[in-house]
C-alpha positions in Angstrom: 100.6 105.6 79.2 99.4 104.3 82.5 101.8 103.7 85.4 101.0 101.0 88.0 102.1 101.6 91.6 102.2 98.4 93.6 102.6 98.0 97.4 102.2 94.9 99.6 100.3 96.4 102.5 97.5 99.0 102.7 99.6 101.1 105.2 102.4 101.4 102.6 100.0 102.9 100.1 97.6 104.9 102.2 99.1 108.3 101.5 99.2 107.6 97.7 95.5 106.6 97.7 94.6 109.8 99.7 96.3 112.0 97.0 94.9 110.2 94.0 92.8 112.5 91.7 89.6 111.4 90.0 89.8 108.2 91.9 87.8 105.2 90.9 87.8 101.9 92.8 87.6 98.7 90.7 87.6 95.1 91.6 89.2 92.4 89.5 90.6 88.9 90.3 89.5 89.3 93.9 91.6 92.5 94.3 90.9 96.1 94.6 92.5 98.6 92.2 92.3 102.4 92.3 92.4 104.1 88.9 92.9 107.8 88.7 95.5 110.5 88.1 98.6 111.7 89.9 100.5 114.8 88.8 98.1 114.8 85.8 99.3 111.4 84.7 97.2 108.2 84.6 97.9 105.7 87.3 96.5 102.5 88.8 97.2 101.8 92.5 97.1 98.2 93.6 98.0 96.0 96.6 100.0 93.0 95.6 99.3 91.1 98.8 102.2 89.5 100.7 104.4 86.9 99.0 105.6 86.1 95.5 102.5 84.3 94.2 100.1 87.1 95.2 102.4 89.7 93.8 102.8 87.8 90.5 99.0 87.5 90.1 98.5 91.2 90.7 101.2 92.2 88.3 99.7 90.0 85.6 96.3 91.6 86.2 97.8 95.0 85.9 99.3 94.2 82.5 96.6 92.1 80.9 93.5 93.8 82.3 94.5 97.4 82.9 97.1 97.6 80.1 99.7 99.4 82.2 102.9 100.6 80.5 105.2 100.2 83.5 105.1 99.0 87.1 106.7 100.6 90.1 106.8 98.8 93.5 107.1 100.8 96.7 107.1 99.7 100.3 109.4 98.6 103.0 112.2 96.0 103.4 114.7 94.7 105.8 118.3 95.9 105.5 120.9 93.2 104.8 123.9 95.0 103.4 126.6 96.8 105.4 125.7 100.4 105.9 122.0 99.9 104.9 120.3 101.3 107.9 116.7 102.0 109.1 115.5 105.1 107.2 117.7 104.5 104.2 116.1 103.8 100.8 117.1 101.0 98.4 116.4 101.4 94.7 116.6 97.9 93.2 119.1 97.3 90.4 118.1 93.7 90.2 116.2 91.0 92.1 116.8 87.3 92.9 114.7 84.7 94.7 116.7 83.7 97.8 114.4 80.7 98.3 114.7 79.3 94.8 116.6 76.0 94.8 116.0 73.6 91.9 119.4 71.9 92.5 120.8 69.6 91.3 118.8 70.1 88.1 119.8 73.8 88.1 122.4 75.8 90.0 121.2 77.3 93.3 119.1 80.4 92.8 118.9 80.0 89.1 115.4 80.4 87.6 114.5 77.3 85.6 113.8 78.1 82.1 115.4 81.6 82.3 119.1 80.7 82.5 119.6 83.5 85.0 119.7 84.2 88.7 119.1 87.9 88.7 116.3 89.8 87.2 117.3 93.3 86.2 115.1 96.3 86.7 114.6 98.9 84.0 117.7 101.2 84.0 115.9 104.4 82.9 113.0 104.1 85.3 115.3 103.2 88.1 117.4 106.3 87.5 114.3 108.5 87.7 113.3 106.7 90.9 116.8 107.2 92.4 116.6 110.9 91.7 113.2 111.1 93.4 114.5 109.3 96.4 117.5 111.5 96.7 115.3 114.6 96.6 113.0 113.0 99.3 116.0 112.4 101.6 117.7 115.7 100.9 117.5 118.7 103.3 114.9 120.4 101.1 112.7 117.4 100.3 113.1 115.5 103.6 109.9 114.7 105.4 109.5 114.8 109.2 109.6 111.5 111.0 113.3 110.6 110.9 115.5 112.9 112.9 118.4 110.7 113.9 120.9 111.6 111.3 121.5 111.6 107.6 120.0 108.7 105.5 121.2 107.4 102.2 119.9 106.1 98.9 121.4 102.8 97.9 121.2 101.0 94.5 121.8 97.3 94.1 120.5 93.8 94.5 117.4 93.0 96.5 116.5 89.4 97.6 112.9 88.2 97.7 111.5 85.1 99.4 108.3 83.8 101.0 109.6 84.3 104.5 109.7 87.3 106.8 113.3 87.4 107.9 113.2 88.4 111.5 116.3 87.1 113.3 119.9 88.2 113.3 121.0 84.6 112.7 118.8 84.1 109.7 119.8 87.5 108.2 123.4 86.7 108.7 123.1 83.3 107.1 121.2 84.7 104.1 123.7 87.6 103.6 126.7 85.3 103.9 125.3 82.5 101.7 124.4 84.9 98.9 127.6 86.8 99.3 129.8 83.7 98.9 128.2 83.3 95.5 128.8 86.9 94.5 125.3 88.1 95.3 125.7 91.0 97.7 122.1 91.8 98.6 121.3 95.1 100.1 117.8 94.3 101.4 115.3 91.5 101.7 111.5 91.5 101.1 108.8 89.2 99.8 107.4 90.3 96.5 109.8 92.2 94.1 111.5 89.2 92.3 108.1 87.8 91.4 106.9 91.1 89.8 110.3 91.4 88.1 109.8 88.0 86.5 106.3 88.8 85.3 107.5 92.1 83.8 110.3 90.3 82.0 107.8 87.9 80.5 105.7 90.7 79.2 108.6 93.1 78.3 107.2 95.7 80.7 109.6 98.2 82.4 109.8 97.6 86.2 111.4 99.5 89.0 111.2 99.2 92.8 112.1 101.3 95.8 112.1 100.1 99.4 112.5 102.1 102.5 114.4 100.2 105.2 112.1 99.6 108.1 114.4 97.2 110.1 117.6 95.3 109.9 115.9 91.9 109.3 117.0 90.9 112.8 115.5 90.2 116.2 114.0 93.7 116.4 112.2 93.4 113.0 108.8 92.5 114.5 109.1 95.5 116.9 110.2 98.1 114.3 108.0 97.1 111.4 104.4 98.1 112.2 105.3 101.5 113.7 107.7 102.4 110.8 105.2 101.5 108.1 102.4 103.5 109.7 104.4 106.6 110.6 107.1 107.0 108.0 107.1 104.6 105.0 103.7 105.6 103.6 104.6 109.3 103.5 108.0 108.6 102.0 106.4 106.5 99.3 104.0 109.3 98.4 106.8 111.8 98.2 109.1 109.6 96.0 106.3 108.4 93.7 105.0 111.9 93.1 108.5 113.0 92.3 108.8 110.1 89.8 105.5 110.9 88.2 106.5 114.5 87.6 109.4 113.3 85.5 107.6 110.8 83.3 
């Protein structure tokens, strides 16, 4: 069974592409896909593009055209939750769209037609991903690039929206607004909830892991590019390869 590995940016996936065995580049729906093997298991690597619509289109192509059995999203995110710091890793338990608002027809954040606000990730696949992340951040598996103290693996809610949250005020408003409704988001990004919704529609297991590149505040634009290029891509490779060895 083929596993799809999605990322939003080329820099987030560069190390994975470099380690792909028997690689074959294919073009479909205006996107590039890399088919090959990793840890002797079939995979398809793809760039979702930035934002929910681009991510949903790519996920649909992976399912309908490539026939993948599961989708894993890896990349970076901004930290929202207390104690979620740069260099930490968040394995998503569920996603919500923080910019979904069809009120008064539906409650704030509820997905019309789904009767739900949160989209759960696959429990088994997420557990395997958490184990791979813990190994990556352990003393034995830790990669060079972060030497400013211990980093943690978190598991919980991730918020997605078509906006790069890059100010402390916006991050605080987002965190507090969701928190008042009982949605304690650990991180914020721009694609995961869309992929989760597509996978729900097709009954395809989905899991996501995000390395925290910034605190979604006024330093986000400064931290982001450097972190993605120097740390996140290598961490993604280490964690994904650890996952593939357990499938």
